[in-house]
C-alpha positions in Angstrom: 94.0 104.7 79.5 97.3 105.4 81.4 98.6 104.7 85.2 98.4 108.3 85.5 95.0 108.6 83.7 93.4 105.9 86.1 90.7 107.5 88.1 91.8 104.9 90.6 94.3 107.2 93.3 97.9 105.8 93.1 99.8 104.8 96.4 102.8 105.5 97.7 104.6 103.3 100.0 108.0 103.2 101.2 109.6 99.9 103.1 112.9 99.3 104.9 115.3 96.9 103.8 119.0 95.9 105.4 120.9 95.5 102.1 119.9 97.5 98.8 122.8 95.6 96.5 120.3 92.3 97.5 116.9 94.4 96.8 117.9 95.5 93.4 118.0 92.3 91.5 114.5 90.5 93.8 112.5 93.5 93.1 114.1 94.3 89.6 114.7 91.0 87.9 112.7 88.5 90.0 109.6 90.4 90.6 110.2 92.7 87.1 109.7 95.9 88.7 110.9 99.5 86.7 113.4 100.9 88.5 112.8 105.0 88.8 115.4 107.8 90.4 117.3 106.2 93.5 120.8 107.2 95.5 123.2 105.2 98.0 120.3 105.1 100.2 116.6 104.4 98.6 115.4 103.4 95.5 112.4 104.2 93.6 109.9 101.3 91.8 107.4 100.8 89.6 104.2 98.2 91.2 102.5 98.2 88.3 102.1 102.2 88.4 102.5 102.8 92.3 105.8 104.6 93.6 107.0 101.8 96.0 110.1 102.5 97.6 113.2 101.0 99.3 115.2 102.6 102.1 118.2 101.6 103.5 117.4 101.1 107.5 120.0 98.0 108.4 117.8 97.6 112.3 114.7 95.7 111.7 111.4 94.9 114.3 110.8 91.8 115.1 107.8 89.9 113.2 104.4 89.1 114.0 102.0 86.4 112.5 97.9 85.8 112.7 96.3 82.9 111.3 94.0 83.3 108.9 92.7 80.7 106.9 95.1 77.6 108.8 98.3 79.5 107.7 100.4 82.1 109.9 100.2 85.6 107.5 103.3 87.8 108.3 102.3 91.4 109.3 103.4 93.5 108.6 102.7 93.1 105.0 101.9 94.5 101.0 101.3 93.7 98.1 98.8 93.9 94.9 95.3 92.3 93.7 95.9 90.9 89.9 93.9 89.0 87.7 93.6 85.4 88.3 95.9 85.0 85.0 98.3 88.0 86.2 98.5 86.2 89.6 99.2 82.7 88.0 102.1 84.4 85.4 103.5 86.2 88.5 104.1 82.6 90.7 105.4 80.8 87.6 107.8 84.0 87.4 108.7 82.8 91.1 108.8 79.4 90.7 111.6 80.0 87.7 113.5 82.4 90.5 113.6 79.5 92.9 111.5 82.3 95.3 111.1 80.6 98.7 107.1 80.9 99.7 106.5 81.8 103.0 102.7 80.5 101.7 103.1 78.8 98.6 99.8 80.0 96.0 96.8 78.2 97.2 93.2 78.9 97.0 92.2 80.5 99.9 88.4 80.7 101.6 87.5 78.2 98.3 83.2 78.6 98.1 82.9 81.3 100.5 82.5 85.3 99.7 86.2 86.6 99.1 87.5 83.3 97.4 90.9 84.3 96.1 94.1 83.1 95.7 97.3 84.4 97.2 100.6 83.4 97.9 103.2 85.1 100.4 107.2 85.7 100.3 110.1 88.1 101.3 112.1 90.0 100.0 115.7 89.5 101.0 115.8 92.2 103.8 112.6 90.3 105.1 109.7 92.1 104.1 106.5 90.3 103.3 104.7 90.6 99.9 101.1 89.1 99.3 100.2 89.1 95.9 96.4 87.6 95.7 93.7 87.0 92.5 89.8 87.1 93.9 87.6 84.8 91.7 84.8 87.6 91.5 86.7 90.8 92.0 83.7 92.4 93.2 84.0 90.5 96.1 87.6 92.2 97.3 85.6 94.0 100.2 82.3 92.1 100.6 81.7 91.5 104.0 
C-alpha cells in the first residue's frame, strides 16, 4: 500500500521560515525529506506522505513554552508519531548531524498512560519540531 492508498488522511501544513537556503539542507539532508515543487518563496516536502511546505516569512512571532513532564515545551510545534525503532533511528541521525535538541530524546510519562519517547528541536528558522513514539500505540489518544 502506498501513502496515496492509505485510509488515514494525509495532512498539509505550511510553516514560516526566514531563510529557504537554510531550510533546504535541514529538511532535505538532516531530516532526510524528499523535496517536491518549489519557488523563490516556498518549498514542498514529503513528510512521510504528508505535504509539508516551508514558506518564506522573514518576520516571526514570539515563542511560547508550556511545562510538560518537567520540560519547557515550545508552542507551537509539529512533528510525527513514529515507531520506536524509527524514532531511535531519527534520533541517531540527528545526533550524527550535530542537531541541537531543545529537549533531548527521553521517555516521557514512564510507566504511566501515554508513555512515549519524545524529542524536540528547532529548524533553522526557529520552528519547533517534536518527534515521538508510544510504548503502546493504542494509547496515543488515551485520557
